[in-house]
N, C-alpha and C positions, 0 to 999 in steps of 0.2 A: 504494500500500500504506500509506503514512504517513497518508493521509486516513482510511482505515478504522480504523486504530489510534486516532487522535485522536477520531473519532466514537464509537468503542466506549468509550473512557475517559471521554469527556464524558457519554455515556448512563449509564454506571455511576455516575459522580459525582452526576449529577442524580437518578437513581433512589435512590441511597443517601441523599442529602440529603432527598428527599421522604419516604422511609420514616422517617428520624429525626424530621423535623418532625411527621409524622402521629402517631407514638407518644408524643411529648413535649409536644404542645400541651395546653393546659389545656382540659379538657372543658367544654362549655357547661353552665352551671348549670341544673338542672331546678328549676322553681319551682312550688310549691304552698304553700298556707297551712295550718298546723296550727291547729285550733280546739279550745278547751277545752269541756268539758261545759257550764259556766256560760255561755260565749259562745253555744253552740248553743241552749241553752234560751231565751235572749233572742232569737236570730235566728228561732226557730220561732214566736215571737209575731207577727211580721210577715214570714212566710215569703215570700221572693222568690228562691228558689233551687230547683234540682232536687235531690232528696234520694235517695241511692242506698245500699242495704245491699249490700255486696259479700262478706259472710261466707258461707262454705260449710263445713259444712252449715248449714241454717237453725237459728238458736238464739234467735230472737226478733227484735223490731224496735222502733224508736223511732217514736212516733206521727208521722204526716204523711210517712212514707216514700213516695216516688213509684215506685221500681223496685227490683227484686232482680236483680243481675247478679253472677255469680261473679267474684271478683277475677282469677282466672286465665283468664277468658274475656271480659274487658272489650273486647278488640279485635274479637271475633266478634259483639258485641252493640251496636255503635255506633248502630244504628238505634233503640235504646231511649233514647238520650241526645238532648238538644236538638241540632238541626242546626247552630245557631250555636255555633262553637267558643269564643266569648267569653261564652257564657251561664254564669251562676254555678251550679256543681255542687258539692255536698258529699257526700263518701263516708264510710262508716263500716263497721266490722266488730266483732268481739267484743273484740279487744285492741289494735287499731290496726295490726297487722302487715300484714294483707291489704289494708287500705285505703291504706296507704302504698305498697305495690307498685302498686295500681291507680292511685293519684294520679300516681306517677312515670310510669307508662305513658301515661296520658292527656296529660300535659304533653309527652311525647315525640311524641305524635300531633298536637300543635298546639293542644290546649285550653289556654286562658290564665287561667281563673278557677276554679281547683280548690281546694276546701277539704277537709281531712282531720280527722276527729274524733280528736284525740289520746287514746290509750289506750282508744278505742272504748267499747263497751257496758259493759265492766267499770267504767270510770271514771264513765260516765253513771249506772249503778246506785249506785255508791259515794257519789254526791252526793244520793241519795234520789229520783232520777227513775225513773219506771217504764218497763218494757218491755212491749210487747204480745206475746202468744204465740198462734200459730194452733193 
C-alpha cells in the first residue's frame, strides 16, 4: 500500500511541476522583419523575393505582386508560396495588421525569411508611391 501512495504522490508532483514549467516558460520568439515603404521601393528595383498581398477584400496592389492570399487563409494556400521555407517572402496589406498576422503564422509554420510591409499600402501611398487597381 505504501508503494502506491508514494507512486501517486510522485506522479502528482511531477505532473504539477511539468504543468508549471509549461505555462511559465518563455515562448519562443517569432521572427519576421518589418520593412518600410522606402526599403520596399529599393528592394523592388532588384526584386529577389516572392511578393504577396494578403489584404481582404481587394483594395489595390503594389506593382510586381506575385500572389493574392487572404491573411486568414494563409495556411490553406501554402501551395501558392515557394516550396523552400527559406525563400524570401514579403507580405503586405492595407494597414499592416493583416500582414503581421500572416507573417507570424508563416514563421510558426517554419518559414524563416519573412518580411512585412510596415503600415502597409497606407504608408506606401503616403510616400507618393502608386497602387494598381483592377
